[in-house]
VOGU-3710 file (C-alpha; in Angstrom, 3 decimals, decimal comma):
1> mylkrvsisv> -123,698/-45,033/16,563  -121,384/-44,205/19,425  -120,352/-45,686/22,685  -120,410/-43,314/25,727  -117,636/-43,318/28,268  -118,985/-41,917/31,559  -116,865/-40,910/34,520  -118,526/-39,722/37,746  -116,925/-37,633/40,417  -118,766/-37,112/43,708
11> fascgiavst> -117,978/-34,021/45,715  -119,356/-32,943/49,103  -120,035/-29,344/49,653  -122,037/-28,000/52,577  -123,324/-31,517/53,157  -124,792/-31,806/49,661  -123,564/-34,530/47,202  -122,798/-33,250/43,727  -122,255/-35,609/40,757  -120,414/-34,475/37,709
21> vmaqttpini> -120,907/-36,586/34,592  -118,507/-36,217/31,733  -119,442/-38,062/28,541  -117,059/-38,590/25,634  -118,224/-40,138/22,397  -115,898/-42,785/20,956  -116,560/-44,515/17,668  -117,391/-48,218/17,840  -114,599/-50,310/16,318  -115,465/-53,971/15,675
31> ngtfpqlaiv> -112,358/-55,690/14,263  -111,626/-52,797/11,969  -115,145/-51,954/10,965  -116,942/-48,785/12,235  -120,736/-49,181/11,909  -121,236/-45,428/11,929  -119,209/-45,112/8,701  -121,582/-47,328/6,739  -122,920/-45,758/3,548  -126,604/-46,707/3,172
41> adhqpnrsei> -128,754/-46,300/0,109  -132,377/-45,152/0,033  -135,120/-47,774/-0,310  -136,785/-45,925/-3,226  -137,282/-45,637/-6,081  -135,276/-48,970/-6,493  -133,264/-51,041/-4,155  -130,096/-51,530/-6,153  -126,558/-51,533/-4,585  -124,254/-49,000/-3,110
51> gigalmpwan> -120,648/-50,236/-3,362  -117,690/-48,079/-2,515  -115,866/-47,810/-5,821  -112,776/-45,694/-5,103  -110,706/-44,412/-2,238  -107,975/-41,796/-2,077  -106,116/-39,945/0,703  -106,054/-36,236/-0,230  -106,324/-32,817/1,404  -105,974/-34,334/4,940
61> rlwavtyvah> -109,004/-36,585/4,441  -109,938/-39,922/3,029  -112,155/-39,511/0,063  -114,629/-42,097/-1,337  -117,061/-42,352/-4,175  -119,799/-45,000/-4,488  -121,433/-46,844/-7,250  -124,968/-47,934/-7,849  -125,891/-50,445/-10,439  -127,523/-48,316/-13,143
71> laesgggsgl> -127,684/-44,568/-12,439  -131,241/-43,385/-12,871  -132,575/-46,823/-11,961  -131,271/-46,705/-8,453  -132,114/-44,958/-5,235  -130,250/-42,117/-3,646  -127,747/-42,130/-0,849  -124,639/-42,453/-2,984  -122,117/-39,822/-3,830  -118,826/-38,223/-2,691
81> feidenmhlk> -117,804/-38,767/0,875  -114,939/-37,628/3,161  -113,620/-39,163/6,394  -111,534/-37,134/8,850  -108,903/-38,282/11,356  -111,618/-38,628/14,042  -113,535/-41,218/11,941  -116,279/-38,826/11,066  -118,081/-39,449/7,799  -119,442/-36,491/5,767
91> krpesvngty> -121,355/-36,576/2,450  -120,250/-33,684/0,298  -122,925/-31,394/-1,037  -121,410/-31,764/-4,546  -122,279/-35,448/-4,565  -123,689/-36,971/-7,724  -125,755/-40,211/-7,631  -123,854/-42,465/-10,048  -121,600/-45,395/-10,781  -117,946/-44,476/-10,160
101> anrmihapsn> -114,797/-46,459/-9,509  -112,110/-44,113/-10,959  -109,387/-42,143/-9,138  -106,135/-40,549/-10,082  -103,906/-37,715/-8,888  -103,419/-35,153/-11,688  -99,960/-33,988/-10,582  -99,495/-30,934/-12,859  -102,633/-29,280/-11,400  -102,409/-30,735/-7,937
111> qliigphaid> -105,957/-32,200/-8,072  -107,535/-35,473/-7,168  -109,786/-36,764/-9,948  -112,329/-39,117/-8,361  -115,698/-39,980/-9,881  -116,794/-36,946/-11,833  -115,037/-34,563/-9,408  -111,812/-32,610/-9,235  -110,628/-31,830/-5,698  -107,782/-29,342/-5,009
121> mqgnvrtfpq> -105,296/-29,509/-2,077  -107,575/-27,516/0,167  -110,491/-29,878/-0,365  -112,512/-27,651/-2,702  -114,630/-29,809/-5,022  -115,620/-29,047/-8,651  -117,616/-31,347/-10,828  -117,195/-32,092/-14,561  -120,778/-31,310/-15,714  -120,884/-33,547/-18,775
131> igdhrltatm> -119,874/-36,954/-17,359  -121,748/-37,355/-14,150  -124,378/-39,489/-15,842  -121,781/-41,919/-17,196  -120,497/-44,982/-15,304  -116,866/-43,929/-14,821  -114,406/-46,740/-14,256  -110,940/-45,328/-15,027  -109,133/-42,051/-15,278  -105,831/-41,912/-17,172
141> ehltnpkemv> -103,061/-39,473/-18,224  -103,495/-37,784/-21,595  -101,130/-38,802/-24,434  -100,448/-35,391/-25,892  -101,521/-32,783/-23,350  -100,906/-34,331/-19,841  -100,556/-30,922/-18,182  -104,173/-29,982/-18,800  -106,080/-33,061/-19,945  -107,030/-36,463/-18,657
151> yfltmegllf> -108,978/-39,425/-20,193  -112,128/-40,896/-18,647  -113,215/-44,440/-19,485  -116,806/-45,540/-18,950  -118,195/-48,961/-18,325  -119,925/-48,788/-21,719  -116,651/-48,243/-23,556  -116,763/-44,503/-24,136  -113,435/-42,660/-23,983  -113,577/-39,019/-23,083
161> eanvntlavk> -110,858/-36,402/-22,770  -111,372/-33,676/-20,214  -109,647/-30,419/-19,352  -108,946/-30,358/-15,649  -108,914/-26,528/-15,493  -111,983/-25,626/-17,589  -113,802/-28,970/-16,964  -114,657/-29,148/-20,717  -115,240/-32,755/-21,871  -115,070/-34,223/-25,422
171> lvsnlleepq> -115,857/-37,735/-26,598  -112,705/-39,268/-28,238  -113,810/-42,827/-29,036  -116,699/-45,259/-28,707  -114,829/-48,536/-28,295  -117,863/-50,638/-29,237  -117,910/-49,058/-32,662  -114,118/-49,092/-33,384  -113,681/-51,447/-36,383  -110,102/-52,218/-35,223
181> lglrkgirph> -111,452/-53,792/-32,032  -114,078/-55,940/-33,696  -116,380/-56,192/-30,686  -119,532/-58,136/-31,354  -122,816/-56,211/-31,478  -125,121/-56,885/-28,572  -122,460/-57,609/-25,962  -122,773/-56,426/-22,469  -119,716/-54,124/-22,086  -118,079/-53,857/-18,720
191> fkggytahgr> -114,941/-51,782/-19,149  -113,204/-51,617/-15,856  -109,475/-50,537/-16,015  -107,296/-48,150/-17,960  -103,764/-46,820/-17,750  -101,398/-44,670/-19,822  -97,652/-45,302/-20,141  -95,051/-45,826/-22,829  -96,987/-43,742/-25,292  -100,147/-45,927/-25,140
201> vvvanntlee> -103,523/-46,085/-23,421  -104,333/-49,570/-22,331  -107,963/-50,532/-21,492  -109,690/-53,616/-20,126  -113,181/-55,020/-20,681  -114,348/-57,728/-18,355  -117,338/-59,155/-20,209  -117,586/-62,941/-19,516  -120,829/-64,797/-19,936  -121,493/-68,576/-20,342
211> sdyigkthdg> -121,028/-68,336/-24,098  -117,558/-66,974/-23,505  -116,719/-69,722/-21,017  -117,687/-72,537/-23,472  -115,877/-70,778/-26,378  -118,801/-69,610/-28,514  -117,984/-65,954/-28,035  -114,991/-63,874/-27,023  -116,303/-60,543/-25,719  -113,601/-59,577/-23,260
221> llaewdgktw> -110,860/-57,270/-24,364  -107,392/-55,977/-23,551  -106,398/-53,300/-26,063  -103,984/-50,392/-26,480  -104,275/-47,091/-28,336  -101,510/-44,794/-29,434  -103,853/-41,866/-30,108  -104,590/-42,980/-33,661  -104,777/-46,781/-33,894  -106,403/-49,381/-31,635
231> tvldrsqwld> -104,588/-52,763/-31,236  -106,208/-55,858/-29,685  -103,856/-57,647/-27,218  -106,256/-60,333/-26,016  -109,909/-61,232/-26,137  -110,250/-62,894/-22,670  -111,941/-61,272/-19,695  -109,663/-58,362/-18,522  -110,116/-56,641/-15,198  -107,540/-53,897/-14,436
241> vtgrknlsev> -104,546/-52,126/-15,814  -101,982/-50,109/-13,811  -98,330/-49,352/-13,351  -95,759/-46,987/-11,790  -93,678/-44,285/-13,454  -90,361/-45,605/-12,109  -88,992/-48,951/-10,897  -88,819/-50,394/-14,455  -92,133/-48,737/-15,469  -93,904/-52,055/-15,931
251> ifatgndpas> -97,540/-51,956/-17,068  -99,589/-54,724/-15,325  -102,863/-56,042/-16,582  -105,001/-58,708/-14,788  -107,401/-60,983/-16,651  -109,302/-64,237/-16,338  -110,273/-67,056/-18,649  -111,683/-70,583/-17,965  -108,168/-71,943/-17,218  -106,782/-69,434/-14,745
261> iilkafvngk> -106,106/-65,865/-13,758  -103,908/-64,071/-16,311  -101,262/-61,488/-15,564  -99,742/-59,600/-18,415  -96,746/-57,302/-17,982  -95,354/-54,797/-20,491  -91,605/-55,114/-19,949  -88,720/-53,920/-22,162  -91,085/-52,949/-24,987  -93,093/-56,098/-25,157
271> wktyrlpkat> -95,942/-57,933/-23,340  -95,255/-61,076/-21,368  -97,876/-63,471/-20,052  -98,076/-65,218/-16,676  -100,848/-67,270/-15,006  -102,075/-67,459/-11,422  -104,506/-69,694/-9,475  -108,086/-68,794/-8,803  -109,497/-69,182/-5,251  -113,121/-68,707/-6,267
281> htqdntvtte> -115,462/-68,923/-9,206  -117,865/-66,405/-7,682  -116,085/-63,568/-9,504  -116,013/-65,090/-12,943  -119,149/-63,404/-14,415  -119,275/-60,010/-15,963  -121,286/-58,411/-13,185  -119,739/-60,244/-10,200  -116,200/-59,159/-10,987  -116,449/-56,039/-9,046
291> wprirevese> -113,273/-54,064/-9,370  -110,210/-56,288/-8,834  -107,337/-53,858/-8,405  -103,559/-53,450/-8,140  -102,709/-50,770/-5,652  -99,640/-49,419/-3,786  -100,289/-50,009/-0,057  -96,840/-49,646/1,370  -94,117/-47,412/0,064  -93,048/-48,775/-3,439
301> rfmmnvgglf> -94,920/-51,998/-2,989  -97,973/-53,239/-4,910  -100,727/-55,464/-3,633  -102,933/-57,298/-6,187  -106,519/-58,452/-5,542  -107,699/-60,896/-8,159  -109,623/-64,151/-8,340  -110,384/-64,218/-4,613  -106,703/-63,949/-3,617  -104,455/-61,096/-2,389
311> yelppmaygg> -100,902/-61,153/-3,696  -97,734/-59,259/-3,046  -96,629/-57,787/-6,397  -93,261/-56,091/-6,777  -93,746/-53,146/-9,226  -90,373/-53,767/-10,923  -88,964/-56,222/-13,395  -85,337/-57,402/-13,670  -83,810/-58,896/-16,744  -87,089/-58,635/-18,445
321> nvwgikpicq> -88,862/-60,882/-15,960  -91,560/-60,210/-13,378  -90,691/-62,003/-10,114  -91,380/-62,140/-6,451  -95,161/-62,561/-6,705  -96,493/-64,199/-3,559  -100,015/-65,003/-2,376  -101,119/-63,541/0,926  -104,610/-64,942/1,576  -107,897/-66,015/-0,038
331> hlriigdycs> -111,200/-64,320/0,577  -114,766/-63,898/-0,725  -115,197/-60,139/-0,261  -116,166/-57,772/-3,073  -113,556/-55,084/-2,690  -114,055/-51,938/-4,699  -110,729/-50,332/-3,799  -108,054/-50,186/-1,127  -105,351/-47,759/-0,117  -103,090/-46,675/2,752
341> wrgllviagd> -104,327/-43,826/5,042  -102,806/-42,592/8,245  -100,813/-45,695/8,707  -103,855/-47,959/8,129  -104,863/-50,221/5,224  -108,360/-49,185/4,178  -110,571/-51,616/2,207  -113,782/-50,487/0,577  -116,610/-52,998/0,352  -119,841/-53,818/-1,434
351> qttpvwdknl> -121,585/-55,689/1,347  -125,219/-56,297/0,273  -126,796/-56,073/-3,145  -130,578/-56,563/-3,696  -130,323/-55,455/-7,330  -133,909/-54,371/-7,722  -135,091/-57,183/-5,369  -133,747/-59,979/-7,556  -132,528/-61,335/-4,261  -135,457/-61,235/-1,859
361> yvgqpqsnfw> -133,252/-62,186/1,103  -131,214/-58,984/1,012  -132,656/-55,732/2,394  -131,452/-52,193/2,302  -128,293/-51,699/0,178  -125,257/-50,652/2,226  -121,494/-50,873/2,341  -118,690/-50,058/4,681  -114,965/-49,782/5,088  -112,388/-51,973/6,838
371> fgktddlwhf> -109,511/-50,457/8,641  -106,416/-52,490/9,683  -102,755/-53,095/8,819  -101,311/-54,620/5,774  -99,900/-57,410/7,972  -103,484/-58,242/9,114  -104,145/-59,664/5,635  -102,166/-62,819/6,495  -105,078/-63,560/8,960  -107,780/-61,717/6,986
381> ggkpagwggp> -109,085/-64,771/5,074  -108,070/-68,326/4,477  -104,668/-69,752/3,873  -103,732/-69,271/0,180  -105,216/-72,079/-1,943  -106,527/-72,292/-5,463  -106,765/-74,009/-8,733  -106,094/-73,490/-12,413  -103,397/-74,044/-14,973  -101,877/-72,963/-18,207
391> wlrqsvkane> -104,054/-75,358/-20,317  -107,737/-76,255/-20,153  -108,849/-78,296/-23,157  -106,480/-76,312/-25,274  -104,931/-77,230/-28,684  -101,208/-77,219/-28,120  -98,300/-77,560/-30,478  -95,464/-79,980/-30,044  -92,666/-78,954/-27,685  -94,089/-75,451/-27,231
401> psdpylmtgf> -94,008/-74,445/-23,507  -97,092/-73,086/-21,780  -97,268/-69,736/-20,042  -95,534/-69,725/-16,684  -97,930/-70,702/-13,844  -97,314/-69,490/-10,272  -96,262/-72,227/-7,761  -94,775/-70,463/-4,818  -96,592/-69,679/-1,549  -99,028/-72,561/-1,607
411> dkkvvhlsqq> -99,038/-75,837/0,382  -100,017/-79,267/-1,038  -99,695/-79,445/-4,827  -101,048/-81,789/-7,453  -101,170/-81,492/-11,215  -103,827/-83,161/-13,440  -102,851/-83,993/-17,000  -104,960/-85,182/-19,875  -104,696/-85,222/-23,624  -106,891/-86,214/-26,535
421> sasevdmrie> -105,035/-87,720/-29,408  -104,589/-91,162/-31,021  -101,220/-91,880/-29,430  -99,314/-91,458/-26,193  -97,967/-87,985/-25,415  -95,063/-87,152/-23,051  -95,857/-84,132/-20,852  -92,695/-82,366/-19,830  -92,911/-80,362/-16,544  -90,344/-77,620/-16,003
431> vdfvgdgswm> -89,790/-75,381/-12,993  -88,152/-72,042/-12,465  -87,238/-72,129/-8,811  -85,439/-68,832/-8,796  -87,929/-66,826/-10,802  -85,552/-65,309/-13,353  -86,541/-67,433/-16,354  -84,078/-70,294/-15,630  -86,118/-73,331/-16,540  -85,120/-76,824/-15,246
441> lyktipvaan> -86,660/-80,131/-16,122  -88,635/-81,504/-13,179  -90,276/-84,588/-14,635  -91,538/-86,081/-17,901  -94,927/-87,814/-17,484  -96,375/-90,082/-20,283  -100,069/-89,726/-20,851  -101,839/-92,555/-22,843  -103,877/-91,840/-25,948  -106,992/-90,031/-24,880
451> gyvhhefpdg> -105,777/-90,572/-21,311  -105,442/-88,921/-17,944  -102,847/-88,989/-15,196  -102,170/-86,968/-12,005  -98,994/-86,258/-10,158  -98,638/-85,287/-6,505  -95,592/-83,120/-5,741  -93,603/-84,026/-2,658  -94,388/-82,346/0,628  -92,386/-79,068/0,834
461> fsaqwvrvsa> -91,766/-78,926/-2,859  -92,111/-75,494/-4,451  -90,791/-73,230/-7,121  -91,573/-69,753/-8,375  -93,059/-70,883/-11,647  -93,980/-74,056/-13,424  -94,750/-74,701/-17,142  -95,719/-77,692/-19,299  -95,039/-78,789/-22,873  -96,340/-81,743/-24,886
471> skpclatayf> -94,192/-83,978/-27,185  -96,950/-84,078/-29,841  -99,820/-81,846/-30,927  -102,929/-82,679/-28,928  -105,913/-81,275/-27,098  -104,428/-80,911/-23,570  -105,280/-79,970/-19,985  -102,677/-79,147/-17,408  -104,458/-78,097/-14,248  -102,935/-77,562/-10,813
481> nyn> -104,670/-77,842/-7,465  -103,079/-76,150/-4,396  -104,680/-76,864/-1,025
//
């Protein structure tokens, strides 16, 4: 779809009027969206979805791979795409119809690994022949041979190693069958993120069903592997893992449980846990949590998309503490990936999803990109707001502080406190207003036996982090609403 600019010059020669029409095609730009760049799936054999799973600037183009719901069960139209500086979209002939959300630069060989493809610096595309029919969700550096090998993680929990030169692929581990991980048979696996650093591969599984929410099962997973042994770090729903090879070399992992968003950081040889608000519950389920990511969008600056909120996230840690996290905006978009390209922030979407006509009010599957500036995000969605807390009906020990919960960057604040025990419990609220782990007492609030109380913070009050502790063992809730 193009808009035609027409200029007409009228000349007179020998008494005859001559009109010269010069037409120039210009892409239509509607608030950062170019309709002609939409990626549209076929109607048949099944109307599924066609989300854009990964983006990467490389070889003077913007590359994108798409994902359908379930490979052979979905229609065509998906694959590998490139966009040039004139906003022209081209589907590559090497395209594979599949479910892909992985991307990584393999620096030793100067190749972009995206989906099942390896792309050199001239834009030549090769395809790993053995993994195109797997739902690829992460590509990671190899532990022992990083010059020639990478790891691929699939949504089903298969871990492959692949040679980036020969394209040979070998199965290394089936995580569903690893006894050290103890995953329950019959779960619906949804492995999404993976990252290698500090001699470990860290992977995330975002399985979360109603049985997980009410505490009957625990099918999510954050785990690490040293090449020999798997270690379980947490059994909540985990979404993404990433990091940077300098600036403290922190590994970040994002997760979700009924209480709040979880942020884990590997700092100074150990994992630390922080908690953040949620702005929506529409992304809580296994299949609706489509690809929350942490990406670098400006030089040496991360941006984190999780729980319906965008956050600034400094990639470094000082004194063993992660600090400077700040909310940008809330939104309801399903965002497969985002990156910087030619001075723009590019966001990949998943706009409409019939999923085999389970939703009869959605038609042909299609998705598009959004182009803008990072600063536009402050007006992209709603003002930052959210809810959550460190405790939700949790058994707590006496005088043991909760995880730090983010407080800065939000407006009106209230905390709801309840406890179930036979006697009164004092709830101690502490704040870290600097963000460096310096905790100060804000207020001690008594909560009656099996009681409830709420506290409204004064207008303008804020701190970087807040935490709660109870004077006695009890079943406690400490839940914050920011609006």
